[in-house]
N, C-alpha and C positions, 0 to 999 in steps of 0.2 A: 423713691430712690432709683429704681430700675429705669423709669422714664427719664430721669435726669441724666443717668449714665448714657442711655441711648441718644439723648439729645446732644450731649457733649461729644460723643463719638461721631455723630453726624456733623457736628460743627467742625471737628478736626478734619474730617474728610472734605468738607466744603472749603475749609481754609487752605488745604493743600492745593486746590485748583486755582487759588488766587495767583495772579501773574508773578507777584513779588516772591512768593514762597516757591512757586513752581520752578523758577530758575535754579533754586537750591535742591529741591527734591528730585527733579527729573534726572539729573546725573546720578544721584544715589540709586534711584529706582532702576535705571538702565544698567548701571554697573552690577547691582545685585542680581538682576534677572540673567544678565549675560554670564556672570560667574556661576550662578546656579545651574544654568543649562550646560556650561562648559564642563563642570565637574560631574554632571550626570552623564555626559557623553564620554569623558575620559575618567572613568571611575577608578582605574588603577593608578592614575597619576596623582602624586602627592605634592602639594605646594612646599617650597623650600623656605628657609628663614628670610630670604630676600622678599618673598611674597608677603610673609607675616609683617615684616617691617613696613612695606608699602601700604598694606591694609590698615595698620595702626595709625598711619598718617592722616587717615580720613577724620578720625576723632580730633586730631590736633587742628586740622584746618577748619573743621566745623566749629570747634570751640572758639577759635579766633574770630570767625565770621559772626558767631552769635554775640560775642562781646562788642563787635563793631556795630551790629544791628541795635543793640541796647543803647549804645552811645548816640546812634542817629535818630532815636525815637523823638518825634516832634521837634527835632533840631536842638534839643536842650543839652546835648553833650554829656559830660561826666556826671552831672547831677542825677542822671537816670540810674546810675549804679546804686544810688541811695534810694531813689524812688521805687525801683523794682529790685529789691534784694533777692526775691525768689528766682527771677530770671538771671540775675548775676550769679547766684549760687549754682544753678543748673549749668550755665555756660562755663563757669570756672571748673565745675566738676567734670564736664566733658573734656575740657582742655587738660585738666589734671590727669584724668584717666588715659587720655591720648598720650601724654608725655610719659606716664608710668608704663603703659603697655609698649610704647616705642622703645623705652630704655630696656625693658625686660627682653624684648625680642632682639634688640640690637646686641645685647650681651649673651643671648641664647640661655637666659637664666632659667626659664621654665622648661619642663619636659616638652618635647616637640608636639605630642598629642594635645596637651593642654593649650599650648600656644596656638595650635591650628584652630581650635574651637574659639578661643578668646579673640583671635584676629581674623576670623572668617568674615567675608563680606556680609553674610546673613546677620552676624552679631553686631559688628561695628556700624554697618549702614543703618540697621534698624534703630540702634541706640541713638545714632546721630539724627535720624529722622524724628523720633519721638521728642528728643530734646529741642529740635528746631521747631516742631509744631507748637510745643509749649511756649517757647520764647516768643514766637511770632503771634501767638494767640493773645486775647485780651481777657482771659479768665483769671480769676483769683485762685491762688493755690489753697485747696482744702481737701478734705477726705474724699469727697465725691470726684473731684478733679484728678486726684492721684489714682483712685480706683479705675476711673475712666481711661486714663493713660495706660495703666497696666493691662486692662482688658483689651484696649486697642492694640497694644504691643503684642499680646498673645494672639489676637485675631490675625494680625499681619503674619506672624510666624506660621499659623495654621494655613493661611492662604498660600504662602510661599511653599510650604511643604506639600500642599495639595497640588500645586503647579508641578512639583517634582514628580508626581505619580505618572501623569501622561507623558512627561518628558522622558522618564525612565523607561516606560513601556515602548515609546517610539524608538529610542536608541537601541533598546534590546531587540526590537523587531528588525531594525536596520542591521544590527550585528548578526542576527540569525539569517537574514537574507543574504548578507555577504558571505557567511559561512556556507550557506547552501550553494551559492554561485561558485564558491571555491571548490566544493565537493564535486559539483557538476563539471567544472573545468578539469579537475583531476581525473574524473571518470572518463571524460572525453579524451584527455591526453593518453590515458591507459588504453582505451580502445584504439586510438591512432597508433600507439606503439605496438599493440598486439597485431594490428593490421599490417604494419610495416614489417614486423618480425615474420609474419606469414608470407609476405611478398618476398622478403629476403630468403626465407627458407625455400620457397618455390624457385627463386632465381638460382640458389645454390644447387638445387636438384637438377635444373636445366644445365647449369655449368658442368656438373658432374657427368650428366648424360652426354654432353658435347665432348668432354674430355675422354670419356670411354669410347665414344664413336671415333674420335681422332686417333686414339691409341690403337683401336682395332684396324683403322685404315692404315696406320703406320706399320702395323704387323703385316697386313696384307701386302702393302707396298714392299716391305722387306722380303717377304716370301716370294713375291713375284720377281723382285730383283735377284734374289738368290737363285731361283729357277732359271732365270734368263742367263745369269752368269754360268750356271752349271751347263746349260745348253751350249753356250759359247765355248765353254771349256772342252766339252765333248767334241764339238766341231773342230776345235783347234787340234785336239789329239788325233782325230781322223785325218786332218790335213797333214799333220806331222808324219803320220804313218805312211800316207801316200807319197810324200816327198822322200822319205827314207827308202822306199822301194826303188 
């Protein structure tokens, strides 16, 4: 049984690389990784209801695409919905879940925390991917196939969560580096301010010294002026006395 499960998981991985399926899976993978990295970088940011509604549209579009794929198998059209009831059921389930989640998010019916996890790219895109792999595959639905898909789903979740670890460490390092640079910038600014204050203080001392010097000179000039006036006054008094004689 274990070998059968490993073989099926290997088949699913190989199937994903097929050109036809890759056109569907690639956008899901890119969107998932981008959003995973984005929310690791901006951990304090929380998506709003508009984001939840947009994420739930993925299941809606994938469900329609899967129904279209079933219709196009071997060019047989609608008869394939009877020929492949399991694929029809999975496609209809994805479409139904997409419509349900879209409606709940549109009406803000669920608590925001539950809606955030139910409509996260990690949840919706992985569900869409597993459903797509099954519908595009040529396996028959049985216990081993179901177990293999569940294990494959869990493995993908583990891989994506493992990717989050170095991403989290990297952005944490960047945040610490930016904080360090900010501290160094503040320290440099403080030193510059301190240096400027010291220069201003020294300039103030020079200005005070110059003011004192000017004041002393003014006093000296005044004293000299007064002495000169007193001398002139005395000479005027002498001249007056001479004239009066």
